Residue, then its C-alpha position, 0 to 999 in steps of 0.5 A: m313258031a316258038e321252035e322256029s324263033e328260039n332265042l329271038v322270041s319269047f311266048y307267054n301265057m297268062e290266066a285271065g281270072p287271077n290277073l284281071q287288073f293287070l290285063a285291064d292296065l294293059g288295055v286287054s278287053g277281049l280274049p284271046t289277046f296277043l300283045f307284041y312287044k319289042d325293046g320294052g314297047l308295045k308294037g302290035s296286038l291281035a284280039g278276038t276268037n278268029i285270030l289265025m296262026d298266019e296272023i300271029t306269024a306275020e306279026t312276029k316276023k315283022l318284029l324279027e325283020d325290023r330287028a334284022l334291019n336295025d341290028p348291026k350283028 
């Protein structure tokens, strides 16, 4: 997915142990959690051990399609 969306999407991984307060501030209550941001705002999230790659792809595509509709470039 990262390769397909190069220069359009950034993916980050964070270790929970040393960042518990930060994760709590974000509202993360379960692992793994995927947070989807656009223009500095949280636009969606997925949490739990049964997340499918298709779900992650769908959330990412929604953000990219919204960009395409609203981006005059």
